[in-house]
Structures are given as C-alpha cells and as structure tokens.
C-alpha positions as semicolon CSV with decimal commas, in nm:
position;residue;x (nm);y (nm);z (nm)
1;X;-5,915;-2,274;-2,952
2;X;-5,946;-1,968;-2,782
3;X;-5,702;-1,911;-2,471
4;X;-5,827;-1,631;-2,209
5;X;-5,651;-1,526;-1,876
6;X;-5,821;-1,604;-1,586
7;X;-5,818;-1,206;-1,493
8;X;-6,010;-1,169;-1,827
9;X;-6,262;-1,445;-1,722
10;X;-6,327;-1,236;-1,392
11;X;-6,357;-0,906;-1,588
12;X;-6,516;-1,009;-1,885
13;X;-6,717;-1,332;-1,787
14;X;-7,054;-1,202;-1,969
15;X;-6,857;-1,135;-2,324
16;X;-6,643;-1,448;-2,300
17;X;-6,954;-1,668;-2,228
18;X;-7,158;-1,481;-2,518
19;X;-6,850;-1,577;-2,741
20;X;-6,885;-1,933;-2,615
21;X;-7,223;-1,990;-2,670
22;X;-7,198;-1,823;-3,055
23;X;-6,891;-1,998;-3,175
24;X;-6,917;-2,308;-2,985
25;X;-6,546;-2,331;-2,940
26;X;-6,383;-2,416;-2,617
27;X;-6,195;-2,157;-2,424
28;X;-5,876;-2,257;-2,227
29;X;-5,840;-2,028;-1,926
30;X;-5,465;-1,993;-1,806
31;X;-5,336;-1,897;-1,460
32;X;-4,962;-1,751;-1,475
33;X;-4,919;-1,857;-1,824
34;X;-5,031;-2,245;-1,741
35;X;-5,341;-2,393;-1,852
36;X;-5,611;-2,412;-1,564
37;X;-5,930;-2,499;-1,708
38;X;-6,164;-2,535;-2,030
39;X;-6,492;-2,362;-2,067
40;X;-6,737;-2,512;-2,308
41;X;-7,083;-2,498;-2,419
42;X;-7,334;-2,705;-2,207
43;X;-7,490;-2,885;-2,520
44;X;-7,119;-2,985;-2,638
45;X;-7,029;-3,095;-2,256
46;X;-7,349;-3,305;-2,241
47;X;-7,255;-3,467;-2,578
48;X;-6,915;-3,556;-2,446
49;X;-7,050;-3,698;-2,127
50;X;-7,284;-3,946;-2,334
51;X;-6,991;-4,026;-2,565
52;X;-6,785;-4,105;-2,276
53;X;-7,030;-4,319;-2,138
54;X;-7,071;-4,541;-2,443
55;X;-6,680;-4,596;-2,473
56;X;-6,688;-4,701;-2,127
57;X;-6,987;-4,944;-2,176
58;X;-6,783;-5,086;-2,487
59;X;-6,454;-5,095;-2,294
60;X;-6,670;-5,344;-1,994
61;X;-6,815;-5,525;-2,295
62;X;-6,462;-5,605;-2,432
63;X;-6,345;-5,697;-2,095
64;X;-6,616;-5,923;-2,063
65;X;-6,539;-6,133;-2,392
66;X;-6,162;-6,122;-2,296
67;X;-6,267;-6,283;-1,974
68;X;-6,484;-6,519;-2,072
69;X;-6,788;-6,394;-1,878
70;X;-7,040;-6,405;-2,187
71;X;-7,356;-6,595;-2,280
72;X;-7,485;-6,759;-2,561
73;X;-7,744;-6,587;-2,783
74;X;-8,016;-6,820;-2,661
75;X;-7,929;-6,756;-2,303
76;X;-7,951;-6,374;-2,385
77;X;-8,259;-6,406;-2,554
78;X;-8,418;-6,597;-2,235
79;X;-8,297;-6,341;-1,984
80;X;-8,432;-6,029;-2,206
81;X;-8,727;-6,227;-2,256
82;X;-8,804;-6,195;-1,909
83;X;-8,774;-5,817;-1,925
84;X;-8,969;-5,776;-2,219
85;X;-9,300;-5,931;-2,122
C-alpha cells in the first residue's frame, strides 16, 4: 500500500490520483505521522459497499434464524407468489 503525506496530497493531488487510477492500489494519507484517511478507486469503493451490504443482509438473516423469526418454505412461496404475479 502506498503512503502519502497530507502535504504531498495538497501539492500533488493530480499525480497521486493518476497513480491511484492506474495502479488501483489504495493510498494511506498521513498527518503528523499518523494515519488520517484512505484514497481508493471509485470502482473499488463501490464494490466494497456492495460487499458490505451483502454481508449485512447475511448477518440479518442469520440473526432471524437464531431468533426463530423465519417462515416455512410454503409460506415463503405464498408470500413471493403475491409479488411475482
């Protein structure tokens, strides 16, 4: 992973962004030697957001199973049948 100082980002944003788009490698921005932010490619960011949404849905489904908040296969088919007609 590339690391850039925030001052370099201010001075060389165009170059840093061009490198990011070419390499697709995230860039860690530091301030006073401490991590401050990450720069990531837009496509990679959108992919991560979709993955997080999927993981969230899986977690909600797992929680529903643990809590017994489920329906039978027949009940699910009946409910979905109303939407698919």
